[in-house]
FILUM-319397 format. One line per 4 residues: number of its first residue (from 1); their letters; for each residue x, y, z of C-alpha. Coordinates in steps of 0.25 Angstrom, whole numbers, plus 2048, in hexadecimal, padded with zeros to 3 digits. Each point is the difference from the previous one (the first is absolute). Layout:
# FILUM-319397
NUM> A> X:Y:Z ~ ... .
This chain:
# FILUM-319397
1> XXXX> D37:43A:D86 ~ 809:7FC:80C ~ 80F:7FF:7FE ~ 80D:800:808 .
5> XXXX> 80E:804:7FC ~ 80A:7F4:800 ~ 80E:7FD:7FC ~ 802:7FD:7F1 .
9> XXXX> 800:7F1:7FD ~ 809:802:7F4 ~ 80E:806:7FD ~ 7FC:808:7F4 .
13> XXXX> 7F6:80B:804 ~ 7F9:806:80C ~ 7F3:7F8:7FE ~ 7F9:7F4:806 .
17> XXXX> 7FE:7F5:7F6 ~ 7F3:7F9:804 ~ 7FD:7F2:7FA ~ 809:7F7:7F9 .
21> XXXX> 80D:807:7FB ~ 80F:7FB:7FE ~ 80D:808:7FD ~ 804:7FD:7F2 .
25> XXXX> 80A:805:7F5 ~ 7FA:802:7F3 ~ 808:805:7F4 ~ 80B:804:80A .
29> XXXX> 7F6:808:808 ~ 7FC:7FC:80F ~ 7F1:800:801 ~ 7F5:7FC:80A .
33> XXXX> 7F9:7F5:7F8 ~ 7F2:7FA:801 ~ 7F7:7F7:7F8 ~ 7F3:802:808 .
37> XXXX> 7F5:80A:7FD ~ 7FC:807:80D ~ 80F:801:805 ~ 802:80F:803 .
41> XXXX> 80A:80B:804 ~ 7FC:809:80B ~ 806:80D:805 ~ 7FE:80D:806 .
45> XXXX> 805:80D:7FA ~ 801:80E:806 ~ 805:80D:7FB ~ 800:7FB:7F2 .
49> XXXX> 7FC:806:7F2 ~ 802:7F3:7FA ~ 802:7F1:802 ~ 806:7F8:7F4 .
53> XXXX> 7FF:7F0:800 ~ 808:7F9:7F5 ~ 7FC:7F2:7FC ~ 806:7F8:7F5 .
57> XXXX> 7F7:7FD:7F5 ~ 801:7F1:7FF ~ 7F3:7FB:7FA ~ 800:7F8:7F3 .
61> XXXX> 7F6:807:7F8 ~ 7F5:809:807 ~ 806:809:80B ~ 7FD:7FC:80F .
65> XXXX> 7F8:80A:808 ~ 802:805:80E ~ 7F5:807:809 ~ 804:80C:809 .
69> XXXX> 7F8:805:80C ~ 803:80D:807 ~ 7FA:801:80E ~ 7F5:7F6:7FE .
73> XXXX> 7FA:807:7F4 ~ 7FC:7F8:7F4 ~ 80B:7F9:7F8 ~ 806:806:7F4 .
77> XXXX> 806:7F6:7F6 ~ 80C:801:7F7 ~ 807:7F7:7F6 ~ 80E:7FB:803 .
81> XXXX> 809:807:7F5 ~ 80E:804:7FF ~ 7FC:80E:805 ~ 800:801:80F .
85> XXXX> 7F3:802:808 ~ 800:80E:805 ~ 7F6:805:80A ~ 7FF:80F:802 .
89> XXXX> 7FD:804:80E ~ 7FD:80C:809 ~ 80B:7FF:80B ~ 7F6:7FB:80A .
93> XXXX> 802:7F2:806 ~ 7F9:7F5:7F8 ~ 800:7F1:802 ~ 801:7F9:7F2 .
97> XXXX> 7FD:7F2:7FC ~ 805:7FA:7F3 ~ 7F9:7F3:7FD ~ 804:7F6:7F5 .
101> XXXX> 7F3:800:7F8 ~ 801:7F8:7F4 ~ 808:7F8:7F6 ~ 7FD:7F6:7F5 .
105> XXXX> 800:7F1:800 ~ 80B:800:7F5 ~ 80A:807:809 ~ 80B:7F5:804 .
109> XXXX> 800:805:80E ~ 805:7F3:806 ~ 80D:7FE:7F8 ~ 801:80C:7F7 .
113> XXXX> 801:80C:80A ~ 7F3:805:7FA ~ 7F9:804:80D ~ 800:80D:807 .
117> XXXX> 80E:806:802 ~ 802:80D:809 ~ 80D:807:7FD ~ 7FF:80D:808 .
121> XXXX> 7F8:809:809 ~ 804:80F:800 ~ 7FB:80D:805 ~ 804:80E:803 .
125> XXXX> 7F9:7FE:80E ~ 802:7F6:80B ~ 7FC:7F2:7FE ~ 7FC:7F6:80B .
129> XXXX> 7FC:7F2:7FF ~ 7F2:7FD:806 ~ 7F8:7F3:803 ~ 7F1:801:7FD .
133> XXXX> 7F6:7FA:809 ~ 800:7FA:80E ~ 7FE:7F1:7FB ~ 806:7F7:7F5 .
137> XXXX> 7F9:7F6:7F7 ~ 807:7F6:7F6 ~ 7F7:7FC:7F4 ~ 803:7F4:7F9 .
141> XXXX> 7F9:7FD:7F3 ~ 7FF:802:7F1 ~ 7FC:80B:7F6 ~ 7F4:804:808 .
145> XXXX> 808:802:80C ~ 80B:807:7F8 ~ 7F6:80A:7FA ~ 7FF:7FC:7F1 .
149> XXXX> 7F5:804:7F7 ~ 7F9:809:80B ~ 7FD:80C:7F7 ~ 7FE:7F9:7F2 .
153> XXXX> 807:7F7:7F5 ~ 80D:808:7FD ~ 80C:7F9:807 ~ 808:808:809 .
157> XXXX> 7F8:80D:7FE ~ 7F3:7FA:806 ~ 807:7F8:80B ~ 7FE:807:80E .
161> XXXX> 80A:7FA:80B ~ 7FB:80C:808 ~ 7F1:7FE:7FF ~ 7FD:7F1:800 .
165> XXXX> 7F9:7F9:80B ~ 80D:7FE:808 ~ 804:80F:800 ~ 7F2:804:803 .
169> XXXX> 7FF:7F7:80C ~ 80D:804:806 ~ 7FC:80F:7FE ~ 7F4:7FD:808 .
173> XXXX> 807:7F9:80B ~ 80B:80B:800 ~ 80A:7F5:7FD ~ 80C:7FF:7F6 .
177> XXXX> 801:7F3:7F7 ~ 80A:7F7:7FA ~ 7FB:7FA:7F3 ~ 805:7F2:7FB .
181> XXXX> 7F7:7FF:7F4 ~ 802:7FD:7F1 ~ 7F8:7FF:7F4 ~ 7FB:7F2:7FC .
185> XXXX> 808:7F9:80B ~ 7FA:7F5:808 ~ 805:7F5:80B ~ 805:7F7:7F5 .
189> XXXX> 800:80A:7F4 ~ 80A:80A:7FB ~ 7FC:80E:7FF ~ 803:809:7F4 .
193> XXXX> 80D:807:7FF ~ 808:7F4:803 ~ 7FB:7FF:80E ~ 800:7F2:806 .
197> XXXX> 7F4:7FA:808 ~ 7FD:808:80D ~ 807:7F6:80A ~ 80D:804:7F9 .
201> XXXX> 7FF:80F:801 ~ 7FD:802:80E ~ 80F:802:803 ~ 805:807:7F4 .
205> XXXX> 7FD:80D:7F8 ~ 805:7FA:7F3 ~ 809:7F4:7FC ~ 80D:807:805 .
209> XXXX> 7FB:808:80C ~ 7FC:7F9:80D ~ 7F6:806:809 ~ 7FE:7FE:80F .
213> XXXX> 7F1:800:803 ~ 7FD:80B:80A ~ 7F8:7FE:80C ~ 7F2:807:7FE .
217> XXXX> 7F5:800:80A ~ 7F7:7F8:7F6 ~ 802:7F7:7F3 ~ 7F4:7FF:7F7 .
221> XXXX> 800:7F5:7F6 ~ 7F7:800:7F3 ~ 804:7F5:7F7 ~ 7F9:7F5:7F7 .
225> XXXX> 7FA:808:7F5 ~ 80C:7FC:7F6 ~ 801:7F2:804 ~ 7F4:7FB:7F8 .
229> XXXX> 808:7F5:7FA ~ 801:7F9:80E ~ 7F6:7F6:805 ~ 7FA:800:80E .
233> XXXX> 80A:7F5:803 ~ 80C:807:7FB ~ 7FD:80E:805 ~ 7FD:7FC:80E .
237> XXXX> 80F:7FC:804 ~ 805:80C:7F8 ~ 7F8:80A:808 ~ 803:7F8:80D .
241> XXXX> 80F:801:7FD ~ 7FF:80F:7FC ~ 7F9:804:80D ~ 80A:7F8:808 .
245> XXXX> 80B:807:7F8 ~ 7FA:80E:803 ~ 7FE:7FD:80F ~ 80F:7FC:801 .
249> XXXX> 805:80C:7F9 ~ 7F7:809:808 ~ 800:7FA:80E ~ 7FC:80D:808 .
253> XXXX> 7F5:804:7F6 ~ 7F1:7FD:800 ~ 7FC:7F8:7F3 ~ 7F3:801:7F9 .
257> XXXX> 7FC:7F9:7F3 ~ 7F5:806:7F7 ~ 7F7:7F8:7F7 ~ 804:806:7F2 .
261> XXXX> 7F5:809:7FA ~ 7FE:7F5:7F5 ~ 7FC:7F6:80B ~ 809:7F6:7FA .
265> XXXX> 804:7F5:809 ~ 7F7:806:80B ~ 7FD:7F3:807 ~ 80E:7FB:800 .
269> XXXX> 805:80D:805 ~ 7F6:800:80C ~ 804:7F2:803 ~ 80F:802:800 .
273> XXXX> 800:80D:808 ~ 7F7:7F9:80A ~ 80C:7F7:803 ~ 809:80C:805 .
277> XXXX> 7FD:804:80E ~ 806:80E:7FE ~ 7FB:803:7F2 ~ 7F3:808:7FD .
281> XXXX> 7F7:7FF:7F4 ~ 7F9:80B:7F9 ~ 7F4:7FE:7F8 ~ 7FD:808:7F3 .
285> XXXX> 7F4:7FA:7F9 ~ 7F7:80B:804 ~ 809:80C:7FD ~ 7FD:800:7F1 .
289> XXXX> 80A:80A:7FB ~ 7FF:806:7F3 ~ 809:7FA:7F5 ~ 808:806:7F4 .
293> XXXX> 7FF:7F3:7F9 ~ 7FB:7F2:806 ~ 80C:800:80A ~ 806:80D:804 .
297> XXXX> 7FA:80A:809 ~ 7FD:80E:7FA ~ 802:80D:808 ~ 7F2:7FF:806 .
301> XXXX> 802:7F1:803 ~ 80D:803:807 ~ 7FA:80A:809 ~ 7F5:7F6:803 .
305> XXXX> 80A:7F5:803 ~ 80A:809:807 ~ 7F5:805:80A ~ 7FA:7F2:802 .
309> XXXX> 80E:7FA:803 ~ 803:80B:80A ~ 7F3:7FD:807 ~ 803:7F1:800 .
313> XXXX> 80E:802:806 ~ 7FB:80A:80A ~ 7F6:7F5:805 ~ 80A:7F5:800 .
317> XXXX> 80A:809:807 ~ 7F9:80A:808 ~ 80E:806:805 ~ 805:802:7F2 .
């Protein structure tokens, strides 16, 4: 795992907030707030016997979950409760990633402050913000891209923002990722938790918090699965306008569009993408990843699709 020390990109704590975050005040407490699975908090710690991360428990019913990785070892997962997340350490240097792993569709993340709220990061050692990887990828999509239902049928607990196909591909490519993805959302369909359709969320973390898109090396779009109510005639202009919007927001980024794993609207997506000179197409029909249900990738399927996506991106962009 490659990383580099950087300046903290927030005013609250010595950590780097990777992905989509905004500064908010919730219950008179200033927090860094995200509504996206896959968003993470990255830092290095030295000479410490412990690190303590406090998140506000904002879930409506079942607790949200975070995943913690130390020095590239397998993730450990923890529910978000009122008790601080405390890691016992050995006073040696360690790089720690805390990934927002799971929440439920019932959590009103968009207008009810029920997303992930990080309040503080403390330690008896030294803390340094770090940025993971040498490249960056923005993923835009729905629950599959967010990391829902990867490990089973229990909401939040069986989500895996740290282990879905987007995370696997980025780990393979030594890249960090920005996730703009929500359960049930489509180009013309709202998501759960009060989330509006995808074109309306690209520049906001929630209803009250604007967000400026970050220039990343690459933007990968995976949409269409939740737009089944659209006809071929209606989906075509929706997709064309959405790609135009992404290209405007990311003028310095390469853009690739995946055929969704369901293959929904595959012919339309090929035709629309072909009209953009600088946008690449990624075919997925022969990947055949394993599924938890009839739609969402399971753990093995996420590994399969993540490795296939990394291969496809390397072929499309040999210098990536």
